[in-house]
Structures are given as structure tokens and as C-alpha cells.
C-alpha positions as CSV (number, residue, x, y, z in Angstrom):
1,X,8.8,37.0,19.6
2,X,10.5,33.8,19.1
3,X,7.2,31.4,18.7
4,X,6.6,34.2,15.6
5,X,10.0,33.8,13.9
6,X,9.9,30.1,13.9
7,X,6.3,30.4,12.2
8,X,7.6,32.6,9.0
9,X,10.7,30.5,8.9
10,X,8.9,27.3,8.5
11,X,6.5,29.5,6.1
12,X,9.5,31.1,4.7
13,X,10.6,27.6,3.4
14,X,7.6,26.1,2.7
15,X,7.5,29.1,0.3
16,X,10.5,28.3,-1.2
17,X,10.3,27.6,-5.6
18,X,11.2,23.8,-6.6
19,X,14.6,23.9,-8.4
20,X,14.9,25.2,-11.9
21,X,14.1,23.5,-15.2
22,X,18.1,22.7,-15.5
23,X,17.8,20.5,-12.0
24,X,14.9,18.6,-13.6
25,X,17.4,17.5,-17.0
26,X,19.7,16.8,-14.1
27,X,17.7,14.9,-12.1
28,X,16.8,13.1,-15.2
29,X,20.2,11.9,-15.8
30,X,20.9,11.0,-12.3
31,X,17.9,8.8,-12.6
32,X,18.5,6.9,-15.4
33,X,21.1,4.2,-14.8
34,X,21.6,4.4,-18.8
35,X,22.7,8.0,-19.0
36,X,26.3,7.6,-21.1
37,X,29.8,9.2,-19.9
38,X,29.4,11.2,-23.1
39,X,25.7,12.6,-22.5
40,X,27.1,13.6,-19.3
41,X,30.3,15.3,-21.3
42,X,28.2,17.1,-23.7
43,X,25.7,18.3,-20.6
44,X,29.0,19.8,-18.8
45,X,30.6,21.1,-21.7
46,X,27.4,23.3,-22.8
47,X,28.1,25.6,-19.9
48,X,31.8,26.6,-19.2
49,X,31.5,27.6,-15.9
50,X,30.5,24.3,-15.0
51,X,33.3,22.9,-16.9
52,X,35.6,24.6,-14.9
53,X,34.7,23.3,-12.1
54,X,34.4,19.7,-13.0
55,X,38.1,20.0,-14.0
56,X,39.2,21.8,-11.1
57,X,37.5,18.9,-9.0
58,X,39.0,16.2,-11.2
59,X,43.1,17.4,-10.3
60,X,41.9,17.4,-6.5
61,X,44.8,15.4,-5.2
62,X,42.3,13.1,-3.7
63,X,42.6,11.7,-7.5
64,X,46.1,11.1,-7.1
65,X,46.2,11.9,-10.7
66,X,50.0,12.0,-12.0
67,X,49.2,14.8,-15.1
68,X,46.5,17.3,-15.4
69,X,43.2,16.4,-16.2
70,X,42.3,18.7,-19.4
71,X,39.2,17.2,-21.1
72,X,35.7,17.3,-19.6
73,X,35.3,13.2,-20.6
74,X,38.4,11.7,-18.9
75,X,37.5,14.6,-15.2
76,X,33.9,12.5,-15.6
77,X,36.2,9.1,-15.8
78,X,38.3,10.2,-13.6
79,X,35.7,11.6,-11.2
80,X,32.8,9.0,-11.9
81,X,29.7,9.4,-13.3
82,X,27.6,8.9,-10.2
83,X,29.3,12.2,-8.3
84,X,29.3,13.9,-11.4
85,X,26.1,13.8,-11.4
86,X,26.1,14.6,-7.6
87,X,28.1,17.5,-8.2
88,X,25.8,19.5,-10.9
89,X,23.2,19.1,-8.9
90,X,24.9,20.5,-6.1
91,X,26.3,23.4,-8.7
92,X,22.6,23.7,-9.7
93,X,21.5,24.4,-5.9
94,X,24.3,26.6,-6.0
95,X,23.5,28.8,-8.6
96,X,19.9,28.3,-7.2
97,X,21.0,30.5,-4.2
98,X,23.5,32.7,-6.0
99,X,23.7,36.3,-4.1
100,X,24.4,39.8,-4.3
101,X,24.7,40.0,-0.5
102,X,28.0,41.8,0.5
103,X,29.0,38.9,2.5
104,X,29.9,36.6,-0.5
105,X,33.2,36.0,1.4
106,X,31.0,34.2,2.9
107,X,29.1,32.2,1.0
108,X,32.7,31.5,-1.3
109,X,33.7,29.9,2.1
110,X,30.9,27.5,2.6
111,X,30.8,26.1,-1.2
112,X,34.9,25.2,-0.4
113,X,33.9,23.7,3.0
114,X,31.1,21.9,1.4
115,X,33.3,20.7,-1.7
116,X,36.4,19.6,0.5
117,X,33.8,17.9,3.4
118,X,32.6,15.7,0.0
119,X,35.9,14.4,-0.8
120,X,37.2,13.5,2.7
121,X,33.2,12.1,2.7
122,X,34.6,9.7,0.0
123,X,37.7,9.4,1.8
124,X,36.0,7.8,5.0
125,X,33.9,5.7,2.9
126,X,36.5,4.0,1.4
127,X,38.7,4.3,4.7
128,X,34.9,1.9,6.5
129,X,35.2,0.1,3.0
130,X,31.7,1.5,2.8
131,X,31.6,2.6,-1.0
132,X,29.0,0.8,-2.1
133,X,26.2,3.9,-0.4
134,X,26.3,6.9,-3.7
135,X,24.5,9.1,-1.4
136,X,27.5,10.1,1.1
137,X,28.8,12.1,-1.8
138,X,25.9,14.1,-2.1
139,X,25.0,14.3,1.2
140,X,28.1,15.6,2.1
141,X,28.1,18.4,-0.6
142,X,24.5,19.9,0.7
143,X,25.1,18.5,4.2
144,X,24.8,23.2,5.5
145,X,22.4,24.1,3.2
146,X,20.3,25.3,5.6
147,X,23.1,28.0,6.1
148,X,22.5,29.4,2.7
149,X,18.4,29.5,3.1
150,X,18.8,31.7,6.3
151,X,21.3,33.7,4.7
152,X,19.2,33.9,1.4
153,X,15.9,34.3,3.3
154,X,16.6,36.2,6.8
155,X,19.6,38.1,6.3
156,X,19.3,40.5,9.0
157,X,19.1,37.0,11.0
158,X,21.8,35.1,9.7
159,X,24.1,38.2,10.4
160,X,23.0,37.8,13.9
161,X,23.9,34.2,13.9
162,X,27.2,34.6,12.5
163,X,27.9,37.8,14.8
164,X,27.3,35.4,18.2
165,X,29.7,32.5,16.6
166,X,32.3,35.2,16.0
167,X,32.1,36.8,19.3
168,X,31.1,34.2,21.3
169,X,32.6,31.1,19.8
170,X,29.8,29.3,19.7
171,X,28.7,26.9,17.3
172,X,26.2,27.4,14.1
173,X,23.8,25.3,16.1
174,X,23.9,26.7,19.5
175,X,23.9,30.1,17.4
176,X,20.5,29.4,15.3
177,X,18.7,27.8,18.4
178,X,19.1,31.1,20.4
179,X,18.4,33.5,17.2
180,X,16.3,31.2,15.0
181,X,15.0,28.7,17.2
182,X,15.7,26.4,14.4
183,X,18.6,24.7,13.3
184,X,20.2,24.3,9.9
185,X,20.1,20.7,9.2
186,X,16.7,20.7,10.4
187,X,15.8,23.9,7.8
188,X,17.8,21.9,5.3
189,X,16.5,18.8,5.8
190,X,12.9,20.4,5.5
191,X,13.7,21.9,2.4
192,X,15.2,18.3,0.8
193,X,11.7,17.0,2.0
194,X,9.8,19.5,0.3
195,X,12.0,18.8,-3.0
196,X,11.5,15.2,-3.3
197,X,15.4,14.1,-2.2
198,X,15.8,10.3,-1.2
199,X,14.7,9.6,2.5
200,X,18.6,8.2,2.8
201,X,19.8,12.2,2.0
202,X,17.9,14.0,3.8
203,X,18.1,11.4,7.0
204,X,21.8,12.3,6.3
205,X,21.5,16.0,6.2
206,X,19.2,16.1,9.2
207,X,21.3,14.1,11.4
208,X,25.1,14.8,10.6
209,X,25.5,17.0,13.5
210,X,24.2,13.9,15.9
211,X,24.4,10.0,13.9
212,X,23.7,8.5,17.0
213,X,20.1,9.1,16.8
214,X,19.5,8.5,12.7
215,X,17.8,5.1,13.5
216,X,17.9,3.8,9.9
217,X,20.5,5.1,8.3
218,X,23.2,5.5,11.1
219,X,26.4,4.8,9.2
220,X,26.2,7.3,6.4
221,X,25.0,9.9,9.1
222,X,28.1,9.0,10.5
223,X,30.8,9.4,8.1
224,X,29.1,12.8,7.1
225,X,29.5,13.9,10.7
226,X,33.4,12.4,11.0
227,X,33.7,14.3,7.2
228,X,32.6,17.2,8.5
229,X,34.6,17.0,11.8
230,X,37.9,16.8,10.1
231,X,37.1,19.3,7.2
232,X,36.9,21.6,9.9
233,X,40.0,20.3,11.8
234,X,41.5,20.6,8.7
235,X,41.6,24.4,8.5
236,X,38.0,24.8,6.4
237,X,35.1,25.5,9.0
238,X,32.2,27.8,7.3
239,X,33.3,30.8,9.4
240,X,36.3,32.1,10.8
241,X,35.5,32.8,13.8
242,X,33.5,29.5,14.2
243,X,34.6,27.8,17.4
244,X,37.4,25.3,16.5
245,X,38.0,21.6,17.2
246,X,40.7,20.2,19.2
247,X,41.6,16.3,18.8
248,X,42.2,14.7,22.0
249,X,39.4,16.6,23.4
250,X,36.7,15.5,20.5
251,X,38.7,11.6,21.0
252,X,37.0,11.4,24.4
253,X,34.1,13.5,24.0
254,X,30.8,11.8,24.4
255,X,29.7,12.2,20.5
256,X,33.0,9.8,19.8
257,X,32.0,7.2,23.1
258,X,28.5,6.8,20.9
259,X,30.0,6.4,17.1
260,X,32.5,3.6,18.5
261,X,29.0,2.1,19.8
262,X,27.9,2.1,16.7
263,X,30.7,0.5,15.3
264,X,33.4,2.8,14.5
265,X,36.5,1.4,16.1
266,X,38.1,4.8,16.4
267,X,41.2,5.5,18.8
268,X,42.7,8.8,19.3
269,X,46.0,7.4,17.2
270,X,43.5,6.3,14.5
271,X,41.9,9.9,14.7
272,X,45.0,11.3,14.1
273,X,46.6,9.4,11.2
274,X,43.4,10.1,9.6
275,X,43.6,13.7,9.8
276,X,46.7,14.0,9.3
277,X,46.6,11.9,6.3
278,X,43.8,14.0,4.9
279,X,45.9,17.3,5.5
280,X,48.7,15.8,3.4
281,X,46.1,15.4,0.5
282,X,45.0,18.9,0.9
283,X,48.5,20.1,0.6
284,X,48.9,23.9,0.8
285,X,47.4,24.5,-2.7
286,X,43.6,24.5,-2.8
287,X,43.6,26.3,-6.1
288,X,41.3,22.5,-7.3
289,X,37.9,24.2,-5.7
């Protein structure tokens, strides 16, 4: 039975169409090194919903702006051209998987988790002086894309996954393996490969739960992994009933040992300080998301 479900899921992923024409325009903007701020500004201003999202993101405390950012052009300057392009692509993917399912609350929670994760990933990239890699941001934004795919195309199975997480307090991956035979990171990476995303993004999405297995892009995958962990610890998991993480146990875990062996010098004190700084940046007001 599980084998049949697995084959059906793989077939479903293979039948997901390419992104719509708007994404083609966005990808062209991303690939064009000569794309100007004015061009991106005009593109964003054509879409009111997109404009609101960009302005909210620019007013995040992670950017440390003193005054409210009220113009799209100023927002793009604050955020950075590369990251705005990634945001545009992520918003397109979000709209592509827009749903009328009655669990819209889960979708909103998923998106907030992803946006906060992208902020934290950038923060960690600066902390580890790993700022030259433009794939960190987009990888963090779409690291959980596989969850959306299951919800969209195998909704009954997704509800079963959610139910197991909330009743047994398992992780997403544990529930997915039991019910689907595949995990969200495998599913997301397969679709990104099908959509011809860069190899580094695909690898970082695929390895965001086990970066020590990434032979080619281990540093980037580790940053996405840590950003995901800190996002959950800061109070923004994808699901309310998702199993929580305790810093003391995490600091002593096998995962952290493997991360340290990968060159990330993080003792428990460093982890606690990072979490505290992230929580202070997030504060109590999350209207910017």
C-alpha cells in the first residue's frame, strides 16, 4: 500500500506544471545582472498585494530602520536587489499554490515561518561572515515547499500527517515517513529540480534537516538548518502542535556535534546568545510579516 502511495506521489509531483508566465519574467529579472532598481520598482508597483508584502518586509526590525519605509524604491534599497528578486519569486510560488482549503490558518503559519526563517538565515550568514552567497535567502524562503505540495495535491494525507504531529508530538519528517514514505525536503527538492532551480538551492532545501550530509554546499545547508531551528525556538513553527526544541538538549545533540565538526564553533552559550538576539529582533510585534 505504501509503495503504491509513494508511486502516486512521485507521479503527482512530476505532473505539477511549470510556474506561470509571471515567474518567467521574474526569473529573467533575477538572471539579468543589469536589472536596475527602477525596473524592479516598476514591476512591484504593478501589484498592490506584492507592494504591501515588500513594504512589510522592509519594515522588519532585522533591517534596523529608524523611520517607517513607505516607498517601494526605498524598500528595495533597504532589502537589497538580490533579496527582493528572491522575494518576488517566493511570492509567485506562494500564489501558485494558493488554496481554498479550510486549513488556511496552517498556510498562513507556514508562510510566516518561512519569512522569519529567511530573516534569521540572513542574520546567521552575517554572523558567520558568509554573506557572499545569494542562495541562502531564497533557500530559507522555500525550504518547506514540500509541505505545501503535499497539502495541495494529497490533502487527506496531509491532514493525517498534521494529526499525527499534533497527537503524538512527532516531527514532520517522522510523520511523513510513516504516512507518505517521503519527506517534505525530498518532495520539495524534486519539484525544484523539475523547475530547473540552481543546484545549490536544491541541495540546501534537500539537506536542511541534515546539512552534514551535503557534500557540495554544507555551509549554506547548515545555515538553513540552524535558521529553521531558531525560527521554531523563537515560537514560529509550521504547526502549533509541532514538537518543541529545548536549547540545552539541542546543544548536546548529535546534530550539533556534526555541525561543530563541519566547522561551526557553537557552544551552548553561543547558541543561547544567538537565540536571545533573534528574539529581541523579532520583539512582540510581528505585523511586518
